[in-house]
N, C-alpha and C positions, 0 to 999 in steps of 0.2 A: 347723355352723360348722367352721372350720379350727382347727388347733392354734395359735391366736393368742396374743398376749401376755397377755390377761386370763385365758384358759384356763390358761396356764402358771402365772400368779399363783395361781389356785385350786389347781392340782395341787401346787405347792411347799409350800403350807400343810400338806397331807396327808403329803407325802413327808418333810418335815423332822421331823415328830414320830415317824416310823417308822425312819428310817435315819441321821439325824444323831447323831454320837458312836458309830456302829457301825463295826466293823472290816471293811475290804474283804478278804474271804477268797478269792474266786475271780473270775477274769476270763476271759471267753471271747468269741470272735468266730465264731459259728456260720455266718454268711453275710457276704457282701462288705461290706455297709453296716450290719450289725447287731451290737451289742455286748450282752453280758449281764454286769453287775457284781453279784456276790452279796455282800450285806452281812450280817454276823453281829452280832446285837444281842439281848440278853436271851434267849439260848439259842434264837433263831429265825433262820432264813435269810430274807433279803429279796432276791430276784432282780430287779434293775432292768434292763429292756430299754431300750436307747437305739438308735434307728434314724435313720440319715442318708439314708434312702430318699428319692429326689427327689419321688416322687408323694405320699407321706404320711409325712413326718418326724414322729417322736413319741418319747415316753418315758413309762414307767409301770412299776409293779411288776407282774410277770407270774406266772401260775401254769403257763405253758406249759413242758413238758419238751422242751427243744431239744437235739438231738444235736450234739456238737461235732465238727469235722473232725479227722482223725487227726494232721495237721500244723498247728500253730498259726501264723497269719499273723504277719508281722513286727511290725505295730502292737501285737498282743496281747503279744508277747514283750517289747516296750518297756514297755507298761503293767504287766506282771507284775514287771519289774525295778524300776520306780520306785514303783508303787502297792500291790502286793500286800502285805497286812498293815498298811497304813496306816489311820489313823483319819480319818473324815470329820468335819471341824470344823464346816462350815456349807454351806448351799446358798443361792446368791444370784443373783437375776435382775438383769440389766442393765436398769434402768428397768422398762418393761413391754414390752421387746423380746423376741424369740424366742431369747434368748441366756441360758443358765443356766451359772453357774460353780460347780463342786464344789471346795471347798477341802479339801485333804488335808494332814496332817502325817505325816512319816515320818523315818526316820534313814538316812543314807547309809552307805557302806562304812566310813567313819571313825567312825561313831557320832554324827555331828553331826545335829541336827534340821534338816530342810528342809521348806519349804512349797511345795506344788505345786498347780496349778489345772488341772482338767479342764474345758475350756469346750465346752459342747454348743450348737451353733448349728443351730436347727431352722428353716431358711430355704429351703424348697423345693429347687430344684436346687443351691443354694449351701450346703446343709446339710453340716455337718462336725463332727468331734470332735477337739479340739486339746489336747494336753498341753503346758503350759509352766511354767517356773520362776517362782514368785511374786516372787522377789527381783529378778532381772534382766529378767524378761519375755520371755526367749528361748524359742522353741518347741523342745521336745525331740523330739516327733514328732506326726503327725496322721493321721487315718483316710484322708483324701483329699489327697494331695500334688498341688498345682496348679501347672502350668507357668506361669511369669511372663507368657507371651504370652496365656494364657487369662484372666488376671485382673490387670489393671494397677492396680487399686485398692489392693492390698496383696500382700505376699509371703507365700505359704503353703507354706513349706518348712522343714525342720529347721534350727535355728540362726538363723533370721530372728527379728526382734523381733515379738512378737504385737501386732497392732493390731485394734481393732474394725472390723467392716465398715461401709461408709457407711450412716448411718441417716437416716430422714426426720425433719425438724424438726417434731415434733408435741408436743402437751401431755400430760404424764403425768397421767392422770385422778385419781390418788391425791394429787396435789399441788394440786388445785383446792380453793379454800376458798369459803365462802359470800360472802366479800368480793369476790373477783375473778370469781365465776361469771358475772355479767352483763356483764363486760368482754370476754369471750371471743368471743361471737357474738350476733347478734340474731335468729337463727332456729334451730329444732331441727335441721334438716338441716345447716346450716352448722356448728353446734356439734359435732354427731356427726362431721363430716368432719375436724375439727381434733384429735380425740382419738387418742392413740397406743395401740397394742396391741389394736385391734379389727379384725376382718375385716368383710366386707359384712353378714353376718347380725347380728352384734353392733351394727354401726352402724345398721342399720335398726330393730333393737329399741330402741336408745337413743333414736333419733329418735321412735319411737312413744311412749315414755315422756314425752318432752319436749313432744310435740304434745298429749298429754293434759293436761300441766301443766308449763309452761315455768318450772321453779323449781329451786333448788339441792336442795331436799328430794326432788323427783322424781328428779333425777340421782343423789343419794346412795342412794335406794332401789334404783335399778338397780345401782349399784356394790357395794352391800352383798351382793348375791347371790354375788359372787366370793370373799367371805370366809367363807361358810357353804355350800359347794357340795355338790351331789349330782350323779350322772351320769344325765342324761335322754337317752334315744334316741328319735328321731323319724323319721317317713317323710314325704317331700315328695309333692306331687300327682303328680310323675313317678317316684315310687317310689325316690327316692334317699335313703339313710339318712344321718342326721347325729347328732352327740352334742353336748350342751350341759352346762355345769356349773350351769345354772339352768333354770327353766321359762319359756320365752318366751311372751308373750301377743299379740304384734303380727305374728307370722309365720304363714304358711299351712302348718302342720305338724300331723301326726297323731302323738300320743304312742304309743310302743311299750312301753318299759320304763323303770324308774327303779331306780338302785342307790345305796346309801348311800356306797359308796367310789368315788372317781373312777378309781383304778387298776383296780379290778375291772370297772367299766363300760367303760373303755378296752380292757381285755384282751378282754372279750366283743365289743366293737364291732369291733375290728381282727382278731379271731380268723380269720375266713375270708380276708380280704384279705391278711393277713400270711402265712398258710399258702400261699396261691396264689403269693405273691411268692417265698417260700422254695423252694417246689417248682419254680418257674420257674428260679430260680438253680441249684438242685442238678441239675435235669433238662435243662440247656441242651444238653449233649452228646447225651443220649438223644433229645431232640426233633429235633436236627439229623440224627441217624441215621434216625429215623422219617421225617422229611420227605424225605431223600435216597432212602431205600428205596422209599417210596410213589411218588415221582416216577419212579424207574427202573422199578418194576413197572407203573405206569400206561402208560408209553411202550411197555414190552414187550408188554402186553396189546393195545395198538392195533396194533402190528406183527404179533403173532400172529393177530389177527382178520383183518388184511389177507391174511396168508399162507393162512389157512384158507379165506377167500373165494376166493382164486385156485385153491386146491387143489380145492375143491368145484365150481368152475366150469371145470375143466381139460378138459372133454369137447371143447372147441373144438380143443385141440392134437391129440387123437386123430383127429378128423375131418379136420383139415388133413393129417395124416400119411397117412391112408387115401386122400384125394383125390389127393395127390401120387403115391402108390404106383401107383394105377390109371391115372394120366395122365402117366407118365414121358416119353412121346414128345412131350408138349406143352410140356415145359420147355425153353426156348431156352438154349443154352450162353452163359455170361457174364451172364445176366439176373439182376436183383436181386428180381424177382417173377415169379410164374407165374399165368396166368389159366386156370382149369380149371372144367369143369362140376361142380356140386354135386348129386349124385343124391339127397341128403337133402332138397333143395328144388327138385324138378322140373327138374334139370339147369341151374339158373340159374348163370350164370358168376360165379365168386368169385376175387378176387385174393389170392394167398398170398405173403408175403415169404419170400425164400430167400437163402441165402448163395452168391454167385457162385463162391466158391472151392471149394465142395463139389459133388459129383455130385448129380443128381436123387434117386437112391436114398438117399444119405447125408443129404440135406435132409429126406426123409421120415422117416428113422430118427431124426433130431434132434428132430422133433416128437413121435415116439413116446416117446423117452427123457424129454423134458420132461414129457409127460403121465404117464408111469410114476413119475417122481420126485415130482411133485406129489401123485399119488394115494397113493404110499407115505408121504408126509409127513403125511397127515391124522392118523394115530394119534399120531405124535410131537407134532404141533402141539397136538392136543387134550390130550395129557398135560402139555405145557409150559404150556398155558393154565390147566389145573386147578391145577398147582403154583403158578403166579403168582397165581391168585385166592386160593389157600390162604394164601400168604405175605402178600398184601395184607390179608386178613382178620386174619392174625396181628398185623401192625403196627397195624391198626385197634384190636385188643384191647390192645396195648401203649399206644397213645395214650389209650385210655379209662382204662387203669390209671393213667397219669400224671395225667389230668384229675381222677381221684377220689382221688389219693394225698395223704397227709400227708407232710411232709418226711422222716420216718424210713422211709417206704416206698420211697424212690427207690433206696437202696442195693441192695435186692432186685431191682428192675427192671433196674438196671445189671448186677448179677450174672447175671441171666437172659440179657441180650443178649451178655455175655461168653461164657457157656456155649454160645450159639447161633452164635458166631463173628462177630457184628456189631460188637462192640467189642473192642479189643485188651486183653489182660491187662495189669494195672498192672505197672510195672517192679519194684516191691517186692511180694513175695508177701504178700497180705492174707489174714487168717484168714476162712475161710468161715463166715458166720453161719447157724446153724441156725434154722429157723422154730419159734417157740414159740407156744403158745396165747395168751399175753399180747400177741403181735404183732398179732393179729387183733381188729378191733372187734367188740363184741357189743352186742345190742340187746334190751331187755326189752319183750315184747309186753304188751298190756292184761291178758292172763291171768296174767302173772307169769313165763311161760316165756321162755327166752333163745334167740335165734338168733345164729349166727356168720357173719361175712362175710369172704371172701377178697378182698383189694383189688388183687391183681396175679396174674399167671399162676402164679408159684411158690406163692403162698399158696392159690390155687384148687386146684391139684393136691394140695397137702398136706392141705387141709381135706376135699376130697371123697374122695380115694383112700387117705388114711392115717388121718385123724382120725375121719371119720364112720363110724357103724355101718351095716350093710346095710339096716336097717329105718328109718333116718332119712329125713326128707323133704328133697329137694334142689330148689332154686329157681334159675331163670335166665331172663333176658329172652329172648324168642323171636327167633331169627335175627339177632342182633346182639351185639356185644361187651358183656360185663358181668361182674359178680362172681358167684361161686358163693355161694349162701346155704344154710346148713344149719340145719334145724329138727330138733334131736336127739331127736325123739320120733316114734312111728309112728302117733299118733292125733290129728292136728291138727283143731281145730274149724274151722268155716267162717270165723269171724272171724280165727283165727290164720293160715289160708291166705291171706286177703286182706292182712293186715298184713305177713306174710313176703314176699308177692309185691310189695307196695309198696316194701319195702326193696330187693329185687332190682332193681326198676325204677329206683329212685333211684341205685343204684350200677351204672349202665350208661350206654351212649351216649345212652339216651332219658330221662335223669334230669329234663330240663326239659319233657318231652312229656306229652300227655294220652292216655288210653286206650291204655296200653302193654300188649301181650300178654306174659304171663309163664308159662312152663312149670313144672310141678312134678311130681316123680316120686320114687319110692323110690330110694335110692342103689344098691341091688342091680341096678337096670336101667341103670346107667351103665357105660360101657366106654371105655377109652382105646386107640385104635388103635396098633399098633406103629409106632414112628417118628414119632408125632404130636408137634407142637410143644407147649410148655408151655401148660397151660390148656385145651387142646382135648379134648373128650370127645364121645361119641355116646350116644344113649339112645333107648329105645322105651317105649311105653305111657304117655306123659305126658298130663296134662290141662292146659288153659290157662285162666288167668284174665286178664281185662282190668282194669287198675287205673290210677289217676292218683296218682303219688307227691306228697306234700306235704312240702316240705323241713322246715318247722318241726316237724311232728309226728314225723318220722323222727329229727331231731336230739334231740328231747326223750326219745326211747326209748334213746338211746345210753348204754351203761354204761361202756365203756372205749375 
C-alpha cells in the first residue's frame, strides 16, 4: 500500500508518544527533497526523516546515518533560525489526509513566544514541507517554491497566506457511527469508494471485510487495525514489495517480515530505495561524466576500428603504386584515371584514379606514401585502441562503484575523478578525506571470520595494496568490474571460499546474475602496473569458483 491517510494515522500514534514535548535540537537537509529533524527527549535523540520525494514521499524515525552537505541549503537556514531549540507541542493530521502539521512553540528575538507550524504534505509530485506562522497563517518558507503558473490552485511562495490544497470530498472513517453506517452506501464496493484516506489496497481490503459481513462491526474491526499497528512487509505475485500497518486477509500477498515499530519497519522497507535515490542525487555529476566519457570512447573505438581495417587492408595502395610505376607510358596527360594491366591478376586491365595535376610518377608516389602512412599507423592505432578500451573498462568500474555505493561513498568516487582530471577541482579547497577501515563494509561469514569489501576504486587500492597482508586471500569477479574482497587469513575453508566469492560477485557488475566466475588468489600475487588507473591490478596463479550471489543472505552477513 502507499503512504495513505490511514497509514499516517497509524504512524502518528507512534510518533506522538516518542517526540511530542521533545526539543528540536538539529535540522539538516542532506538531499534536495529530504529533511532530518532530530528531537531530543528523555536524554535520547530521535531523528525524523521527512521526504518530499515525488515517487515515495514518506516520514518516519530513522536509524540511518546520513552525511550532511558542507553548505546548508537556504530552507534549512530558515528552519534553523525559526525552529532550532523549539519544543514540539503536538502533531496533528488534517482529517485523514496526507497532510501532517507539527506545532512548535519558540521565542523570537524580543523574547516573545511564537507559535509556528511545519506542514508536511505527502502528496506524490505535489509533496512539500511548508513553514508558516500559526497566528497570521503566512508562509515563512517552503521546501519547494512553486511558480504561480505551475499551480493555480494556491500560491506557494514566502509571505503568501497558507491554504490547504484542494481535497476530495470523502467521508472521514473515524467520524462514521453505527447510526449513520447504513446511510452511506448499499454495497461494500460503493462504501469503500466513499471513504477518505485509503489507497487502492486499503479500499480492496475494506471491501473484502464488508463482503464477508456488511455491518458496522465489520467496518470497525477493519478500522481498529490502524489504532494498534505493526509493520508488515509483503511480496506481491509480481515480486513488488509493500508495507502495511495491519495484516490484510483479502489481498494476494505473501508475508515477508513483521516489525513491532512502524518507524523501524518503514526504515527497513525504504532502506534500499532511499539509498539508491540519495546516491542518484549525489552522483548526478559523476553519472553525467561517465555517460559522456563512455559515449566518446565508444565513438573513438569505432573510428579506430575503421582506421585499423583500412591500414591492414592497405596493400591495394602499394599495388596501384607499383602498377602506375611500371606503366608510366600508359598514363595520358590530363586524365583523371589510368587503365593499366595488373600482372598480379594475369594482366587483367584495372582502372586507377589519378590526380590530373600531378605527373604519372608523382601519382604513383602518392599511392606509395598513402600505403606507408597507413602501415606505419597500425602500431599507433593499436596503442590508441588499447588505451581507449582500458579507459572504457575504467569508467565501467566507476559506474559499477556508483551502482554499489551508499551515499557516503560518492565523495570518494568524486575525489577519484578529480584526481584523474575528469572533474574540475572545487573552487573552495576541500579537505581530502583519508580512507579508514570503518569506511569499508565488513561481512561475517558462517565460520565467524570477517571479510572486508572495497566499494570503489580508491577503497579497492587502499584495501588490497595497503591494508591487506601478503598472505591474505583476495577475491574479485572474473573479467569484469567489481569490488576487491579481502579474507584476512591464509587458510580459508571451502565454505569460506564460496561465501567470500559470493560477496565479491554481489559487489560487482554481475550482482544480479547466476553462475558468476570469481577469482581468488593470495595478495602477494597481485601487482599494480606503473601508471595504472585506480582500482586496476594484475595477478597470476588464481583459482576460480562459480557462484550465484543471494542478496538476502549477503545483507544478513553485513556487520558495518
